[in-house]
Residue frames as qw, qx, qy, qz and C-alpha x, y, z in Angstrom:
[[0.202, 0.304, 0.930, 0.048, 13.41, -10.40, -11.30],
 [0.144, -0.220, -0.398, -0.879, 10.73, -9.03, -13.58],
 [0.105, 0.337, 0.749, -0.560, 7.60, -8.01, -11.70],
 [0.317, 0.002, -0.376, -0.871, 5.09, -7.53, -14.45],
 [0.615, 0.104, 0.520, -0.584, 1.48, -8.46, -13.94],
 [0.091, 0.093, -0.897, -0.422, 0.81, -11.67, -15.86],
 [0.538, 0.247, 0.446, -0.671, -2.88, -11.95, -16.70],
 [0.570, 0.285, 0.762, 0.113, -4.96, -14.21, -18.91],
 [0.423, 0.856, 0.236, -0.180, -6.16, -11.33, -21.06],
 [0.010, -0.820, 0.477, 0.316, -2.59, -10.30, -21.76],
 [0.455, -0.211, 0.835, 0.225, -1.65, -13.85, -22.71],
 [0.561, 0.551, 0.617, 0.007, -4.50, -14.04, -25.19],
 [0.262, 0.933, -0.037, -0.245, -3.53, -10.70, -26.70],
 [0.201, -0.655, 0.662, 0.303, 0.07, -11.79, -27.08],
 [0.569, 0.081, 0.805, 0.144, -0.98, -15.07, -28.70],
 [0.519, 0.761, 0.385, -0.057, -2.99, -13.21, -31.34],
 [0.098, 0.927, -0.276, -0.235, -0.20, -10.70, -31.97],
 [0.461, -0.461, 0.711, 0.263, 2.36, -13.49, -32.35],
 [0.742, 0.419, 0.523, 0.029, 0.60, -14.79, -35.44],
 [0.508, 0.852, 0.047, 0.114, 2.18, -12.01, -37.50],
 [0.502, -0.749, 0.306, 0.305, 5.65, -12.05, -36.00],
 [0.710, 0.012, 0.504, 0.492, 7.37, -13.71, -38.97],
 [0.398, 0.735, 0.361, 0.413, 6.12, -11.13, -41.46],
 [0.188, -0.982, -0.005, -0.024, 7.01, -8.24, -39.19],
 [0.604, -0.610, 0.372, 0.352, 10.57, -9.39, -38.59],
 [0.679, 0.240, 0.471, 0.510, 11.26, -9.81, -42.31],
 [0.246, 0.651, 0.228, 0.681, 10.60, -6.11, -42.86],
 [0.447, -0.518, -0.474, 0.555, 11.55, -4.45, -39.60],
 [0.156, -0.103, 0.061, 0.980, 12.05, -1.02, -41.13],
 [0.302, -0.322, -0.516, -0.735, 8.63, -0.98, -42.74],
 [0.523, -0.515, -0.677, 0.054, 7.11, -2.44, -39.57],
 [0.363, -0.343, -0.338, 0.798, 8.66, 0.34, -37.50],
 [0.071, -0.055, -0.230, -0.969, 7.16, 2.96, -39.82],
 [0.442, -0.412, -0.658, -0.450, 3.76, 1.28, -39.60],
 [0.507, -0.489, -0.605, 0.371, 3.88, 1.18, -35.82],
 [0.223, -0.223, -0.134, 0.939, 4.93, 4.83, -35.64],
 [0.218, -0.196, -0.424, -0.857, 2.14, 5.83, -38.01],
 [0.501, -0.480, -0.699, -0.171, -0.41, 3.86, -35.97],
 [0.432, -0.426, -0.477, 0.637, 0.76, 5.54, -32.77],
 [0.056, -0.076, 0.078, 0.992, 0.53, 9.00, -34.35],
 [0.359, -0.330, -0.582, -0.651, -2.98, 8.23, -35.59],
 [0.522, -0.499, -0.676, 0.146, -4.04, 6.96, -32.15],
 [0.316, -0.323, -0.299, 0.840, -2.66, 10.10, -30.51],
 [0.093, -0.073, -0.285, -0.951, -4.45, 12.32, -33.01],
 [0.503, -0.359, -0.579, -0.532, -7.75, 10.54, -32.43],
 [0.367, -0.195, -0.762, 0.497, -7.37, 10.19, -28.66],
 [0.267, -0.783, -0.437, -0.353, -10.38, 11.65, -26.81],
 [0.052, -0.591, 0.376, -0.712, -10.13, 14.25, -24.09],
 [0.589, -0.220, -0.761, 0.157, -9.94, 12.12, -20.94],
 [0.424, -0.845, -0.133, -0.298, -10.12, 15.00, -18.48],
 [0.807, -0.377, -0.059, 0.451, -6.66, 14.19, -17.15],
 [0.006, -0.961, 0.179, 0.210, -4.14, 17.00, -16.85],
 [0.692, 0.606, -0.356, 0.167, -0.90, 16.95, -18.86],
 [0.694, -0.642, 0.320, 0.061, 2.00, 15.22, -17.11],
 [0.326, 0.694, -0.636, -0.088, 5.58, 14.30, -17.93],
 [0.949, -0.018, -0.316, -0.006, 6.64, 10.69, -18.10],
 [0.517, -0.788, 0.334, -0.004, 8.93, 10.13, -15.08],
 [0.429, 0.608, -0.667, 0.036, 12.51, 9.10, -15.67],
 [0.856, -0.145, -0.490, 0.082, 13.55, 5.68, -14.35],
 [0.348, -0.795, 0.323, -0.377, 14.55, 5.92, -10.69],
 [0.526, 0.246, -0.766, 0.274, 17.29, 3.96, -9.03],
 [0.706, -0.583, -0.040, -0.399, 16.04, 2.35, -5.85],
 [0.024, 0.544, -0.776, 0.319, 18.38, 1.38, -3.05],
 [0.568, -0.131, -0.812, -0.022, 18.11, -2.11, -1.67],
 [0.372, -0.403, 0.372, -0.749, 15.96, -2.16, 1.43],
 [0.013, -0.048, -0.973, 0.224, 14.63, -4.73, 3.82],
 [0.323, -0.506, -0.674, -0.431, 10.99, -5.66, 3.85],
 [0.241, -0.467, 0.276, -0.805, 9.19, -3.47, 6.42],
 [0.260, -0.157, -0.909, 0.285, 8.07, -5.06, 9.66],
 [0.278, 0.019, 0.244, -0.929, 5.34, -2.45, 10.29],
 [0.090, -0.392, -0.903, -0.149, 1.87, -3.83, 10.88],
 [0.243, -0.503, -0.217, -0.801, -1.29, -1.66, 10.91],
 [0.144, -0.087, 0.678, -0.716, -2.84, -0.95, 14.28],
 [0.121, -0.433, -0.887, -0.102, -6.01, -2.84, 15.10],
 [0.061, -0.753, -0.547, 0.360, -9.02, -0.57, 15.30],
 [0.040, -0.627, 0.174, 0.758, -7.48, 2.04, 13.02],
 [0.682, 0.625, 0.380, 0.013, -8.77, 2.69, 9.51],
 [0.356, -0.443, 0.418, 0.709, -6.09, 3.39, 6.93],
 [0.588, 0.744, 0.295, -0.120, -6.93, 5.15, 3.66],
 [0.554, -0.136, 0.422, 0.704, -4.41, 5.30, 0.83],
 [0.298, 0.860, 0.206, -0.360, -4.88, 8.60, -1.00],
 [0.584, 0.037, 0.487, 0.649, -3.48, 8.73, -4.54],
 [0.225, 0.826, 0.078, -0.511, -3.50, 12.23, -6.04],
 [0.619, 0.096, 0.601, 0.497, -2.99, 11.51, -9.75],
 [0.020, -0.204, 0.337, 0.919, -2.97, 13.53, -12.94],
 [0.265, -0.318, -0.735, -0.537, -6.45, 12.11, -13.61],
 [0.547, -0.591, -0.098, -0.584, -7.85, 12.99, -10.17],
 [0.177, -0.446, 0.737, -0.475, -7.73, 11.70, -6.61],
 [0.764, -0.123, -0.587, -0.239, -8.45, 8.08, -5.70],
 [0.384, -0.512, 0.577, -0.507, -8.98, 6.94, -2.11],
 [0.696, 0.060, -0.708, -0.105, -8.42, 3.29, -1.22],
 [0.674, -0.558, 0.291, -0.387, -9.57, 1.82, 2.07],
 [0.288, 0.468, -0.833, 0.061, -6.77, -0.59, 2.94],
 [0.881, -0.234, -0.316, -0.263, -7.75, -4.13, 3.92],
 [0.006, 0.644, -0.657, 0.392, -5.50, -4.11, 6.97],
 [0.711, -0.259, 0.519, -0.396, -7.34, -6.91, 8.75],
 [0.938, 0.270, 0.189, -0.103, -7.29, -9.29, 5.80],
 [0.786, 0.449, -0.072, 0.420, -3.84, -8.38, 4.49],
 [0.438, -0.879, 0.028, 0.187, -1.69, -6.91, 7.30],
 [0.652, -0.285, 0.372, 0.596, 1.69, -7.67, 5.68],
 [0.420, 0.473, 0.487, 0.603, 0.74, -6.32, 2.26],
 [0.072, -0.919, -0.266, -0.281, -0.93, -3.18, 3.58],
 [0.584, -0.728, 0.073, 0.351, 1.89, -2.66, 6.07],
 [0.602, -0.021, 0.394, 0.695, 4.31, -2.60, 3.14],
 [0.200, 0.703, 0.435, 0.526, 2.12, -0.14, 1.22],
 [0.334, -0.927, -0.170, -0.006, 1.87, 2.14, 4.25],
 [0.641, -0.531, 0.204, 0.515, 5.63, 2.06, 4.84],
 [0.510, 0.212, 0.443, 0.706, 6.51, 2.77, 1.21],
 [0.044, 0.826, 0.401, 0.392, 3.97, 5.57, 1.03],
 [0.431, -0.888, -0.065, 0.145, 5.24, 7.26, 4.17],
 [0.627, -0.339, 0.330, 0.619, 8.75, 7.07, 2.71],
 [0.271, 0.726, -0.134, -0.617, 7.53, 8.98, -0.37],
 [0.446, -0.126, 0.806, 0.369, 8.22, 5.98, -2.60],
 [0.409, 0.540, 0.719, 0.156, 5.13, 6.38, -4.79],
 [0.100, 0.858, 0.103, -0.493, 5.41, 10.15, -5.32],
 [0.169, 0.703, -0.449, -0.524, 6.06, 10.90, -8.97],
 [0.315, -0.074, 0.915, 0.240, 5.65, 7.35, -10.23],
 [0.426, 0.186, -0.377, -0.801, 3.42, 6.53, -13.19],
 [0.805, 0.191, 0.491, -0.273, 0.72, 4.15, -14.27],
 [0.058, -0.492, 0.698, 0.517, 2.84, 2.43, -16.88],
 [0.055, -0.095, -0.933, -0.342, 0.17, -0.02, -18.08],
 [0.476, 0.243, 0.346, -0.771, -3.50, 0.58, -18.80],
 [0.012, -0.125, -0.916, -0.380, -5.84, -1.98, -20.37],
 [0.435, -0.119, -0.099, -0.887, -9.32, -0.67, -21.17],
 [0.813, -0.212, -0.229, -0.492, -12.00, -2.51, -19.20],
 [0.852, -0.006, -0.476, 0.217, -9.40, -4.41, -17.22],
 [0.651, -0.593, -0.190, 0.434, -6.75, -2.79, -15.00],
 [0.229, 0.896, -0.216, 0.313, -4.49, 0.23, -14.52],
 [0.887, -0.257, -0.163, 0.348, -1.09, -0.77, -13.15],
 [0.158, 0.875, -0.238, 0.390, 1.53, 1.45, -11.49],
 [0.695, -0.689, 0.202, -0.049, 4.08, 1.68, -8.72],
 [0.898, 0.115, 0.081, 0.418, 7.23, 0.82, -10.69],
 [0.282, -0.824, 0.133, 0.473, 10.20, 3.14, -9.97],
 [0.389, -0.220, 0.625, 0.640, 11.74, 2.13, -13.30],
 [0.464, 0.527, 0.050, -0.710, 8.54, 3.02, -15.20],
 [0.313, 0.379, -0.754, -0.437, 8.87, -0.12, -17.30],
 [0.903, -0.121, -0.156, -0.382, 7.06, -2.93, -15.51],
 [0.789, 0.215, -0.511, 0.264, 10.38, -4.41, -14.36],
 [0.181, 0.451, -0.504, 0.714, 11.12, -2.54, -11.12],
 [0.648, -0.569, -0.502, -0.061, 10.33, -2.81, -7.44],
 [0.346, -0.900, 0.117, -0.239, 11.30, -1.60, -3.98],
 [0.209, 0.603, -0.726, 0.257, 14.30, -3.91, -3.52],
 [0.229, -0.105, 0.897, -0.364, 12.38, -6.57, -1.61],
 [0.546, -0.182, -0.568, -0.589, 9.36, -8.82, -1.92],
 [0.372, -0.135, 0.713, -0.580, 6.90, -10.22, 0.57],
 [0.369, -0.133, -0.829, -0.398, 4.37, -13.02, 0.37],
 [0.344, 0.062, 0.601, -0.719, 0.94, -13.08, 1.99],
 [0.108, 0.272, 0.928, 0.230, -1.70, -15.59, 0.97],
 [0.287, -0.155, -0.196, -0.925, -4.69, -13.73, -0.52],
 [0.549, 0.056, 0.558, -0.619, -8.11, -14.32, 1.04],
 [0.287, 0.093, 0.924, 0.233, -9.72, -17.42, -0.50],
 [0.287, 0.699, 0.647, -0.106, -12.92, -15.52, -1.31],
 [0.083, -0.602, 0.160, 0.778, -11.14, -12.61, -3.04],
 [0.564, 0.579, 0.531, 0.255, -12.60, -11.59, -6.39],
 [0.336, -0.202, 0.187, 0.901, -11.13, -8.92, -8.63],
 [0.180, 0.790, 0.584, 0.051, -14.17, -6.71, -9.13],
 [0.253, 0.713, 0.100, 0.646, -14.17, -3.09, -10.26],
 [0.307, -0.843, 0.133, -0.421, -12.51, -0.93, -7.63],
 [0.903, -0.391, 0.061, 0.170, -10.45, -3.71, -6.04],
 [0.197, 0.855, -0.473, 0.087, -6.77, -2.87, -5.61],
 [0.959, -0.214, 0.153, 0.101, -4.21, -5.68, -5.55],
 [0.281, -0.726, 0.520, 0.350, -0.49, -6.26, -6.03],
 [0.756, 0.556, -0.292, -0.183, 1.14, -7.31, -9.29],
 [0.620, -0.481, 0.609, 0.114, 3.58, -10.19, -9.51],
 [0.249, 0.437, -0.755, -0.421, 5.48, -12.25, -12.05],
 [0.838, 0.014, -0.274, -0.472, 3.73, -15.35, -13.33],
 [0.735, 0.132, -0.640, 0.183, 6.33, -17.71, -11.87],
 [0.005, -0.317, 0.594, -0.739, 6.05, -16.28, -8.34],
 [0.138, -0.323, -0.908, 0.227, 3.87, -17.85, -5.63],
 [0.197, -0.743, -0.499, -0.401, 0.37, -16.46, -5.06],
 [0.455, -0.859, -0.218, 0.084, 0.40, -13.37, -2.85],
 [0.647, -0.150, 0.066, 0.745, 3.95, -12.29, -3.75],
 [0.170, 0.941, 0.246, 0.155, 4.37, -8.51, -4.03],
 [0.539, 0.012, -0.092, 0.837, 6.86, -5.68, -4.21],
 [0.013, 0.389, 0.203, -0.899, 5.62, -2.17, -5.01],
 [0.211, -0.016, -0.570, -0.794, 3.64, -2.59, -8.23],
 [0.321, 0.325, 0.732, -0.506, -0.13, -2.59, -7.83],
 [0.059, -0.220, -0.649, -0.726, -3.18, -2.56, -10.05],
 [0.385, 0.245, 0.410, -0.789, -6.64, -1.05, -9.80],
 [0.283, 0.334, 0.870, 0.226, -9.41, -3.05, -11.42],
 [0.152, 0.287, -0.080, -0.942, -11.12, -0.69, -13.88],
 [0.615, 0.158, -0.347, -0.690, -13.51, -3.04, -15.67],
 [0.882, -0.123, 0.249, -0.382, -15.33, -6.38, -15.60],
 [0.778, 0.442, -0.447, -0.019, -12.71, -8.27, -17.65],
 [0.048, 0.530, -0.745, 0.402, -10.50, -8.73, -14.58],
 [0.636, -0.157, 0.568, -0.498, -13.10, -10.72, -12.64],
 [0.903, 0.333, -0.003, -0.273, -13.69, -12.87, -15.72],
 [0.647, 0.562, -0.492, 0.156, -9.97, -13.53, -16.32],
 [0.097, 0.421, -0.737, 0.520, -8.65, -13.74, -12.75],
 [0.757, -0.315, -0.376, -0.432, -10.67, -16.63, -11.43],
 [0.794, -0.310, -0.412, 0.320, -8.29, -17.61, -8.63],
 [0.270, -0.962, 0.020, -0.036, -7.02, -15.29, -5.86],
 [0.845, 0.129, -0.075, 0.513, -3.35, -15.16, -6.90],
 [0.303, 0.538, -0.078, 0.783, -2.71, -11.44, -6.40],
 [0.337, -0.265, -0.613, 0.664, -2.24, -10.00, -2.91],
 [0.107, -0.830, -0.515, -0.185, -5.09, -7.87, -1.65],
 [0.260, 0.170, -0.201, 0.929, -4.51, -4.17, -0.94],
 [0.157, 0.385, 0.531, -0.738, -8.05, -2.86, -0.51],
 [0.265, 0.614, 0.694, 0.267, -10.94, -1.29, -2.37],
 [0.102, 0.282, 0.127, 0.945, -11.56, 2.17, -3.79],
 [0.115, -0.563, -0.697, 0.428, -13.77, 4.03, -1.32],
 [0.169, 0.858, 0.174, -0.452, -13.87, 7.36, -3.16],
 [0.052, 0.663, -0.485, -0.567, -13.03, 8.33, -6.72],
 [0.643, 0.198, 0.731, 0.115, -14.56, 5.53, -8.79],
 [0.488, 0.849, 0.166, -0.117, -15.23, 8.18, -11.43],
 [0.017, -0.828, 0.525, 0.197, -11.47, 8.82, -11.50],
 [0.547, -0.184, 0.807, 0.124, -10.84, 5.08, -11.82],
 [0.641, 0.581, 0.501, -0.013, -13.19, 5.02, -14.82],
 [0.279, 0.937, -0.151, -0.147, -11.39, 8.03, -16.32],
 [0.288, -0.642, 0.689, 0.173, -8.02, 6.41, -15.71],
 [0.640, 0.054, 0.762, 0.079, -9.12, 3.17, -17.33],
 [0.587, 0.725, 0.360, -0.017, -10.17, 5.01, -20.50],
 [0.082, -0.816, 0.385, 0.423, -6.82, 6.71, -21.10],
 [0.833, 0.518, -0.168, -0.098, -5.70, 5.61, -24.61],
 [0.509, -0.601, 0.603, 0.122, -2.78, 3.20, -24.45],
 [0.299, 0.439, -0.780, -0.331, -0.69, 0.96, -26.63],
 [0.852, -0.080, -0.418, -0.306, -1.96, -2.61, -27.12],
 [0.735, -0.589, 0.300, -0.154, -1.41, -4.79, -24.06],
 [0.951, 0.134, 0.089, 0.262, 0.82, -7.10, -26.13],
 [0.505, 0.584, -0.131, 0.622, 3.14, -4.09, -26.50],
 [0.366, 0.001, -0.527, 0.767, 3.09, -3.22, -22.81],
 [0.200, -0.763, -0.613, -0.052, -0.11, -1.20, -22.54],
 [0.354, -0.240, -0.169, 0.888, 1.79, 2.07, -22.04],
 [0.177, 0.827, 0.424, -0.325, -0.52, 5.12, -21.98],
 [0.526, 0.579, 0.258, 0.567, -0.14, 7.40, -25.01],
 [0.035, -0.764, 0.157, -0.624, -0.10, 10.29, -22.55],
 [0.352, 0.132, -0.765, 0.522, 1.63, 9.86, -19.16],
 [0.604, -0.649, -0.261, -0.381, -0.52, 9.30, -16.08],
 [0.395, 0.352, -0.586, 0.615, 1.36, 10.16, -12.90],
 [0.574, -0.647, -0.476, 0.157, 0.88, 9.80, -9.15],
 [0.116, 0.793, -0.154, 0.578, 1.63, 13.34, -8.00],
 [0.145, -0.453, 0.635, -0.609, 1.45, 12.46, -4.32],
 [0.689, -0.261, -0.660, -0.143, 0.54, 9.40, -2.26],
 [0.168, -0.436, 0.519, -0.716, -0.42, 9.75, 1.40],
 [0.407, -0.274, -0.867, 0.091, -1.89, 7.67, 4.22],
 [0.366, -0.453, 0.097, -0.807, -4.82, 8.95, 6.25],
 [0.304, -0.113, -0.899, 0.295, -5.57, 7.32, 9.60],
 [0.444, -0.375, -0.011, -0.813, -8.89, 7.50, 11.43]]
């Protein structure tokens, strides 16, 4: 089942792009050359983001696994540390408000699941999405869980939540997550459909840097023009 993040902004982008579909399909060869030229131009004009060079990870086969039963300990603070090619981001996990979701994140992280994965989708002013072992927006950990998001959840800058397919119930998640990088998310996501993970507690400057990485149009998948990779993900307890 495809686990791409379905968002209002993406739908609007796709609707606009679809207006020219007929013309593009009648001259696919010319269209391909135009797209390639546009990509080359974007790469040439891309600003220095301050991120280090990284290689796009190859798709990874993931063995089927059962959903973890681990639940965070009460009274313990869990911080999800993501060392990325753009810098280190620390996320204070919302273990009290989302024990199942954060328990899954903690278990996957301790298994090394997120090491070497990419942010395969970046939308300026909106979100940066990662955590797909197939590096395509289609993959997951081999299981899904569902946990109703808090009713007062808003997707403000720095909030981290789980991605899901549009036809899945609210709070469904696998391994893909997104970090809100700009105000467009709060404007587009007006209902709490996406499972809460936590909030960035350190590294908002890295989040801003990550959100500015040049990427393809969201209607084409939003893939960064230069790979952005999670070098290492760890859990810190205090």
